[in-house]
C-alpha positions in Angstrom: 35.1 4.0 -14.3 35.4 1.6 -17.3 35.2 2.9 -20.7 31.7 2.7 -22.0 30.5 -0.1 -24.1 29.1 0.2 -27.5 25.8 0.3 -25.8 26.3 3.6 -24.5 22.6 4.6 -23.9 19.6 2.4 -22.3 16.2 3.8 -22.6 13.4 2.2 -20.6 9.9 2.5 -20.2 8.5 2.4 -16.5 5.1 0.4 -16.5 4.9 -2.9 -17.9 8.7 -2.7 -18.3 11.2 -1.6 -15.9 8.5 -1.4 -13.1 6.5 -4.8 -11.7 2.9 -4.6 -11.5 2.9 -3.6 -7.9 5.1 -0.3 -9.1 8.6 -1.8 -7.4 11.7 -2.3 -9.2 13.3 -5.8 -8.3 16.6 -6.2 -6.8 17.9 -8.0 -9.9 16.9 -4.8 -12.0 18.6 -2.6 -9.4 21.9 -4.8 -9.9 21.5 -4.8 -13.7 21.2 -0.8 -13.9 24.1 -0.4 -11.5 26.5 -2.6 -13.6 25.4 -0.3 -16.8 26.5 2.8 -14.8 29.6 1.1 -14.2 30.5 0.7 -17.6 29.9 4.7 -18.0 26.6 3.8 -20.1 23.8 6.0 -19.4 20.3 4.9 -18.3 17.2 7.0 -19.3 13.8 6.6 -17.9 11.3 7.2 -20.9 7.9 7.3 -19.7 4.5 8.5 -20.2 4.3 9.4 -16.6 4.7 13.2 -16.0 8.0 14.3 -14.3 6.1 14.7 -10.8 5.0 10.8 -10.8 8.6 10.0 -12.0 10.7 12.1 -9.4 10.0 9.6 -6.5 11.4 6.7 -8.4 14.5 8.7 -9.5 14.9 9.6 -6.0 14.7 6.0 -5.1 17.3 5.2 -7.5 19.9 7.8 -6.6 19.6 9.2 -10.3 20.7 12.7 -11.0 20.4 12.5 -14.8 17.9 13.2 -17.3 14.1 11.7 -17.6 12.1 11.8 -20.8 8.6 12.2 -19.3 5.1 12.7 -20.2 5.2 10.5 -23.7 8.1 13.0 -24.7 6.6 16.3 -23.7 9.1 16.7 -21.0 12.9 16.2 -20.3 13.2 16.5 -16.7 16.9 16.9 -15.1 16.7 15.2 -11.8 19.7 16.6 -10.4 18.6 20.0 -10.6 15.0 19.3 -9.8 13.9 21.2 -13.1 12.5 20.8 -16.6 14.9 21.1 -19.4 12.5 21.0 -21.9 8.6 21.0 -22.0 5.7 21.4 -24.2 2.2 21.8 -23.6 -1.1 20.7 -25.1 -3.2 23.7 -26.2 -6.3 23.7 -23.7 -8.5 24.8 -26.7 -7.4 22.4 -29.2 -7.7 19.5 -26.3 -11.3 20.4 -25.7 -12.0 20.4 -29.7 -10.3 16.8 -29.9 -12.4 15.6 -26.9 -15.4 17.0 -28.6 -14.7 15.2 -31.9 -14.1 11.9 -30.1 -17.3 11.9 -27.9 -19.2 12.7 -31.3 -17.6 9.4 -32.8 -18.0 7.2 -29.6 -20.2 8.8 -26.9 -19.3 10.0 -23.7 -15.4 9.4 -22.4 -14.0 10.2 -19.3 -11.0 12.6 -19.2 -8.0 13.2 -16.9 -5.0 15.7 -17.6 -1.5 16.1 -16.4 -0.7 19.3 -15.8 2.7 20.6 -16.7 5.8 21.7 -14.5 7.4 19.8 -11.7 4.9 19.9 -9.3 1.8 19.8 -11.8 -1.1 17.5 -10.5 -3.1 14.9 -12.2 -6.4 16.0 -12.4 -9.2 13.4 -13.2 -13.2 14.4 -13.8 -16.1 12.3 -12.4 -16.3 8.8 -13.7 -12.5 8.3 -14.7 -10.7 5.7 -13.0 -7.1 5.8 -12.5 -5.4 3.0 -14.2 -2.4 3.3 -11.8 -4.1 3.5 -8.4 -0.8 4.0 -6.7 -0.2 7.5 -8.5 -1.7 10.4 -6.6 -4.7 12.2 -8.3 -6.9 15.1 -7.6 -10.8 14.7 -8.3 -12.5 17.8 -9.8 -16.1 18.5 -9.9 -16.6 19.2 -13.8 -14.7 19.0 -17.0 -14.0 22.9 -17.2 -11.7 22.4 -14.1 -9.2 20.1 -16.1 -8.3 23.5 -18.1 -7.3 25.5 -15.3 -3.6 25.4 -15.9 -1.5 24.7 -18.7 -1.4 20.6 -19.3 1.0 18.4 -20.8 -1.6 15.8 -22.3 -5.1 14.3 -21.5 -5.8 10.8 -20.4 -9.2 9.2 -21.9 -11.2 6.1 -20.6 -14.2 4.9 -22.3 -17.0 2.8 -20.5 -17.5 -0.1 -23.1 -14.8 0.3 -25.8 -11.3 -1.5 -25.7 -8.4 0.7 -25.6 -7.3 -0.5 -29.3 -11.0 0.7 -30.4 -10.7 3.8 -28.7 -7.3 4.7 -29.6 -8.3 3.9 -33.3 -11.4 6.0 -33.3 -9.7 8.8 -31.8 -7.0 8.9 -34.4 -9.8 8.7 -37.1 -11.2 12.1 -35.9 -8.5 14.1 -34.1 -6.2 14.7 -37.0 -3.5 17.4 -36.6 -5.1 18.7 -33.2 -3.0 16.2 -31.0 -1.1 12.9 -31.2 -3.0 9.8 -30.1 -1.1 7.1 -28.2 -1.9 3.9 -25.9 0.5 3.6 -23.4 -1.0 0.8 -21.1 -4.4 -0.9 -20.0 -6.8 1.8 -19.7 -4.7 4.5 -20.7 -5.4 6.5 -24.3 -3.7 9.9 -24.5 -3.6 12.9 -26.4 -0.3 14.9 -26.3 1.0 17.7 -28.5 0.8 17.3 -31.9 4.3 15.5 -33.2 5.4 14.8 -29.9 6.5 11.3 -29.1 8.8 9.2 -27.1 11.2 9.4 -29.8 11.0 13.4 -29.8 12.0 13.5 -26.1 14.6 10.7 -26.3 16.0 12.6 -29.1 16.3 15.7 -27.3 17.8 14.1 -24.0 20.3 12.2 -26.1 21.5 15.1 -28.0 22.1 17.1 -24.7 24.0 14.0 -23.6 26.2 13.8 -26.9 24.9 10.4 -27.6 23.6 8.8 -30.7 20.7 6.3 -31.7 23.1 4.1 -33.2 24.6 3.2 -29.8 21.1 3.1 -28.0 19.1 0.2 -26.8 15.2 0.7 -25.8 12.9 -1.4 -23.7 8.9 -1.0 -23.7 5.7 -2.8 -23.9 3.2 -0.6 -25.7 2.5 0.7 -28.8 3.4 4.3 -27.7 7.2 2.9 -27.4 7.1 2.3 -31.1 8.5 5.8 -32.1 11.5 5.2 -29.4 12.0 1.6 -31.1 12.2 3.4 -34.6 14.7 5.8 -33.3 17.1 3.4 -31.2 19.4 1.0 -32.8 17.8 -2.1 -31.0 14.3 -2.3 -29.7 13.4 -5.0 -26.9 9.6 -5.8 -26.2 8.7 -7.3 -23.1 6.9 -10.8 -23.2 3.8 -9.1 -22.1 3.9 -6.4 -24.7 1.5 -5.4 -27.0 1.3 -7.3 -30.5 1.9 -4.1 -32.3 5.2 -3.4 -30.4 6.3 -7.2 -30.7 5.9 -6.9 -34.5 8.3 -4.1 -34.8 10.7 -5.3 -32.1 14.2 -6.6 -32.7 13.7 -8.9 -29.9 11.5 -10.1 -27.1 12.6 -10.7 -23.6 10.8 -12.0 -20.4 8.2 -10.0 -18.9 8.3 -7.1 -16.4 7.5 -9.6 -13.7 10.3 -11.7 -14.8 13.2 -9.1 -15.0 13.1 -8.9 -18.6 15.0 -5.8 -18.7 17.6 -7.3 -16.5 17.7 -10.3 -18.6 19.0 -8.4 -21.6 21.4 -6.2 -19.6 23.0 -8.9 -18.1 23.8 -10.3 -21.5 24.9 -6.9 -23.0 27.1 -5.9 -20.2 28.2 -9.3 -19.0 31.4 -9.7 -21.5 32.6 -7.1 -23.5 34.7 -9.4 -25.8 31.6 -11.5 -26.8 29.6 -8.4 -27.6 32.4 -6.8 -29.7 32.1 -9.9 -32.2 28.1 -9.3 -32.4 27.5 -5.9 -32.4 27.8 -4.8 -36.1 25.2 -7.1 -37.1 22.9 -7.0 -33.9 22.7 -3.0 -33.7 22.6 -1.8 -37.2 21.2 1.7 -37.0 17.7 2.4 -38.0 16.2 5.6 -39.6 14.3 8.2 -37.3 10.9 8.1 -37.7 8.8 10.8 -35.8 5.2 12.1 -36.8 5.3 15.4 -38.6 
């Protein structure tokens, strides 16, 4: 195996980034990731999906490495089939946060991701899954959502936009939880202080890798902490304006293999890259919510 390039860690979001809209990975993206692996560099999935919803994709890729799941609340070891690290959202705090949000904006519809490698996604009446291909179990009442430990709560509002709902939630939730927006119809509550950056930092430390040699890809505001942590952040053409505003570059869309476009450039010629890296990949300061 060839020695690693200076880009030793590639961190990719899934939905709207590495995956196409039909939840598939293109042949071009597979080939680009294979080239990354041939150099000795590591590829980490860093996603809002919980570990049970990521496992089939990792199996399809033949991955036996780590994945950061649940917006950073879980670090999953695909080879061992277990969580190396996980943090749960206190269910009483989650209920209190929901009450504050509904007092501000009216009724919302909620779902939860249960903790663990076999945790279920539970949805209450009225909640519509933003990704219909992902399995979920409908429960009869909200109280059923709290039967087991959870990693996060997912919210939808019948009228408000995602941006408006996220802003309203942040204004009232305070330190009860971290509020993120991770995709169309996906506003989430996760443990306070937990972001994709905290999970990625833990996984990178476990692998002995640093932010200074990390390139991250994403499409939504929940990827901003990951971009702050990594040396170089690449937003998709379809990305939310908030993420584009802090990105180091913008690639083509997820439908047009935007991740592969950049990886082909980065891993296509070591001599050219070596002359450019000192300026292109200046490390940034780690920025994680307290």
